N, C-alpha and C positions, 0 to 999 in steps of 0.2 A: 484436544480429545482426550476427554479420560479415560483410563482402563472401564469404569463402569459404563461410561455412557454404548461405548461399542459392543462390549461384552454382555451385557445385558440390554439392549436399546429399547426405547418405550415409545411409544406414537403418541405424538401429539393430537389433541382432539381435533378431529377430522368429521366429513363425512359423507359417506364412499355415493358416489349413483354410477350406474353403466353410463358410457357412449358409446358411438357407432364417429369415427372419424370422418375426415372428406375420401379418404381413400376405401373406407366400406369398413376396416378393420374395428374390432371392439379393442374398450377401454375404459377406463376407472378415473372419472372425475371426483378431486378432494376437493370439497368445503370447508374452509374455518368458519366454525359457526360464531367464534370469537372475531374475527376479520382481525389477527396476526397475520397472516400470511396474507393478505390481497386480495388478490384474485385467485379462483379455483385451480389447482395442480391436475394436472393429466398424465395418468401413469401407465401405463403398458397390465394387463391384469393379471401377465406373472411377478410381476414387480407389486401389484398393492394382494397377490398371494404372501408374499414376502414381511411387507409393511404391517400385514393384517395379524402375523403373528409376534410382531413385534410391542408385547405388554408390562417390559419392564422387568418381567418373573422368568422369563426365558434367556439362556444363553442363545449365543449364535449354534454351538453341537446343539443346543434344545429345537431348534426352532430347524435346522437341518435334518435332525430324526422327524419333527413333524411332518416339513414335505414329504419325506420319502415316505411317508404311511397314506400320502393322498396322492402318491402318483407321480407327486412334481419334482424331483431330486435336482439339486442345484451342488455344486462343485462349492467347497467350502471357499476358495478366490471368489468365486463371480459371488458368493451371499456376501460375505465380509464386502467388497467393492460396493456393494448395491446399497447395503447399509450404513456407509462410511458416506455415499452420495446421499442416502435421503438425509441425515444428521446436516453434512454442510447445506442440502437445499432447506433446513428447517421443518422438516416431514419428521421428522424424531427429535426427543431431546435432547441438543446439545448446544453449543456457545452460539450458534447460526439464529437458534429458534429464540433463546435468552434476549440476545439483542433484540431481534424484531419484537420481542415481547415487553421489553423496558420503552421503545418507540411508539409503539401501540397505547399501554399504560400513561405516558407523558402525554398524548395528544390527548387520550381520555378527559384527563384529571386537568388539563390547561382549557380545555374546552365551558366556555360559561354552564351551558346544560345539555344535558343527553339529549340530543337530537330524535327525533320519533323514526320510528324503524316502520310502524304498519299504515303509515296516514298515505291514503290515496292505494291501497290494496284491500286491509282489511275495512278501514273507514275512510269516509270522504277525507280530503286534506284540506278541500273549500268549508273553513267556519260555517257557515251558512244552513251551507249543507249538511254538518254534521249535524248541526242542532236540530234541522227538522226530521232527519234519520231518527237521533234519540229520542225525540220529542214524541216524535210517531211512536215509537215500541212503548215510551212511556201511555201515552191515552188510549194504548187496549188494555192497558192492566187495570180490572176491576177494582179500586179498593174504596172501601166508603170514604175516607177522606178528598178522593179524586173528584168523588159527585157531591160533595156537601161542605166543601171546605172548612170542615169541623176540625181536629185537631188528633192525629191518633192514639188511637186508645188500645193499652195494653201494659205492661208488665213497667213499662219504664224505656229509657230512650234505646236504641240500637246499640247495645256493644259487639256484636258477633254477626259477619257476613257473610255465607259463603257464594259465589259468582262465578261465572264458566270464563274459564280464557279461550273460549274457540272464537273467530269470528264475526261481526256482529252482523252479517247474511242471514248466516247459520245460526245463532246461539241470540239475538237483538232479543226478544221475547221473553227469554230467558235472563238476561240480562236486565230488563226492565223488572222483572220481580221484586229480583235484589235490589236494586239501588231506588225502588219507588219507593220503597219499604226503610230508606236510610232514608230517604229525602225528607219522607213525613214523623222520623221520630229518631232523631239524633241531635246531641249538643254535643260532640265531640270536641276537644280542642288538639287531637293528635290520630292519626292514620296511621294504623302498621297496619302494612302491607303485604301478606305474604304471597309470595309467585315461585310456579313448578319453575327447577332452571333446566332447560332443555339441555344444555350442554353436558349435564351429572357432574359438575365438577369435584375436586376430591373430599372436599370442606363440607359439612352437610348447612350451614347459614354465610350467605356473603351480602355484604350492604355495598353501598357505596353515599358518597356525599354529594351525588349530581343532583341538580334540581331535576325533573322532568318537562322539556316540551312539549306541549298536546298543540293543535290549532288552535283552543278555546284557551289557552293563556298557559304559563307554568305552573307548577304543581312546586312547588318547594319544598324538598327534604331540610330535615331537623341537622344539618350536620351536625348542633354542639353535642345532641344526644348520641350520635353517630361514635364522636371523639370520646364521650365517655365510653361507650362501650369500647373502642378499640383499643383507649387508655386500662378499661378492667383485662380482654380478654387477647390482646395482641393484634397487631396490623396482619401482620401473615394470616391467623386465623381466621380475621373478619375481610379483607381484602385482600388477598391473595387472587382470590380469584375473580377480580370486580371487572372484569373485562365480560364477563357471562352476560351485564347486564348491556349492552353495547347494541345487542338482536332479538334480545329477551322480550316477547311479546304477552309474556303471562301479566307483569306490573303493571305495562302500556294500556293494558286496554281495561283495568281494572282505574288507572288513576283521570283515562279522558273520561269516564261514567261520572268519576267524582267530580272533577273538573266543575261538568255538566250540570248535578245534581244542587251541588254549594253554591252555584252561582258566583256572586262577588265574595264571597266565604273565602277566604284565604285561611286554609285551616294547615298548617303541616303534616308532612309522612315521613314514616321510616321505610324503607322499600329494601325487603329482604327476600331474598333467594334460597331456596330449600333446594338441595339436592335431593336423592333418593333416600327414602329410611325403610324403605321395603324389603332390604333382606332382613333386618332386624325384626326378632321375634317381640320385643319389647325396645323400642327407641327413647326410652325414658334417660337413659345414661346417655347416652351419644347427643340429647339435644338438651339435656339440662345445663352443662355449662353458659349455653348463649340465651337460652330460653330464664333461667335463673337471674342472669346480668340485664338481662333485658325489663326482668319485674323489679328489680333494683331502682333502675333508670325511670325508670316511669311510673316508680311512686308517687301519687298524690294527683296525677294527670287523669282526665276523662279521656280514657281511649277507647275505640272503634278499631275493634280485629279483625280482617279483613283477608279473605282467604282466595286467591285467585285460580279455580282448579276445575279439572273438566276432570270426568268418569272414566267406563270404561272405552276400550278401544279395540274394536276387533275387525277381523280382514283380512284379506290378502296382501296387502297397506300394510299391516302391521305385522305380518309374518304367518297368517294363518294357512291353512290348504285352504278353504274354500269361503264363500262369502257369507255372511250369518243368515240363516231362513227366517223369515216371519216370528214362527214360534220362539226361536233362538233370542231375537230381538224383545220378546217379551216377555221371557225368561230375564235375560239382560235387566230389562227395566224392572222385575221384580225384586233382582238380587241387590242391585241400585237404592229401591227404595227400602228395602231393608240395610243397608249400609247406613245411609241416611238419617235411619231410626237412631241412630247411635249418636249423631250427631244432635237428634233434637235430643237426647238425657244427657246432653253435655259430658259423654261417654269416650272420652280422649282414646284411652288406652282399648276399648271395645271397635270403637271404629278403624284404629289400625288393623288390629288384628283379623276382624272381617273383612278388610281393605284389600288386605293383601295375603288371607288364605289359601285365594285363586289367583295369584297378580301374574302368572305367565296367561292364564287362559281371558282375564276379563283389562288385566295393562291398565290401574286406575292409576291416571295421570295427575291428579292433585290431592293425593294420601299423606302427602309431607306437609303442604302448606295448610290444609285443614286441621291436622294431627296439631299442629304448631297454633292453630288459632284458637283451638279447641282448649290445648292446653292454658294459654294467655288467658284468655274472656273467661273461665270456669265455670260457664254456664253454657247451654244447649243454645241450638238453632233451628226453629219450626221449618218444616221443610214447605217450599211457597209453591216450587213449580220444579217438571222434571220435562226432559223431553231428550229426544235423541235424533241425529242425524244421518241417512245413509243415501250412499248414491246408489244403492242397487249393489254394492262392492264391499266396499267400506262403511262403518258405520262408526258415530264419536258418540256419545252420549254427557249431560251434561244438568246443574243444577243449581239452584236458585235456594238458602235457606237463610232468615234473620232470624235474632233472638237478642 
């Protein structure tokens, strides 16, 4: 164990949730969204309080002082012992976690394709049932070509698409508006699909060479194009967080629709997971190395840029004190439409600034994918559909746009 790992311990990516054990005591279950640690790990509440302070910036003295301020004093020996145990268990960055990560990455890259993570939950795993579900959504979209069979009228083929990444049961009609527009007017020979990386990795953009399995067949990744990007920017830069793809749904839910609307056409994709850019007033500098390299790599191709992106997330489940009122939801809808107005105008920076200016309140989940797709498309996308889902306590909004 190196001094740095002990002196400034850093928590690995984990999702905590409170649990009650068989003896009635309370604890915290820790889920690894990358699948590196395998099954959930359960720790006591006091242990989690210590781990939650391990951000890689604070020393053990800093952590001890922070705990003391919260009335949870711990002796230095006890604190150091707990941190050592957590490092050995792979809960904090160290040799154990590094070894587990290498094993998980080897298994991931050795698999022929990325397996589905949402089939049977966010959508049916049975191909026939899935086709019926998607066709049912599409059949309810009123568009001239669906009524007359005529060719899509407009300024040209779809080159920019915004689609939700919520599950189909809640967002199906909105997905259908987006993908119906693409089915009626797209001659792309490559789809670059940007999705939200909910694990919020350190690197802004993360690729994979893996193809994506769906119940309707495999969607092929353009591995040669990925190789060109990796050659230009470095393997660690673009593949260092590759395991984020393993359980992430934001791309998978787009690629199922893509496979469905293309039917027999086998058009390759470049799957791109986007970490948060919301802390930046202007993300251009942070995004430029990747987006510029991507522009060079796809020069001469007919590309359709897709953003798998939800919008506002409000309610106690997302950190608010109380559920949104009907008036509050109506106000959020107006704000969503205002923000999507920048998408219609093709204004990437204006979209970003409007999306994040009150980010702690609205929590737009798809700001980075939409920003990246706007930058690359160099055009706008007209709002086709906006919707909100709410269970009376929490609410999520999403939209479809095409251009």
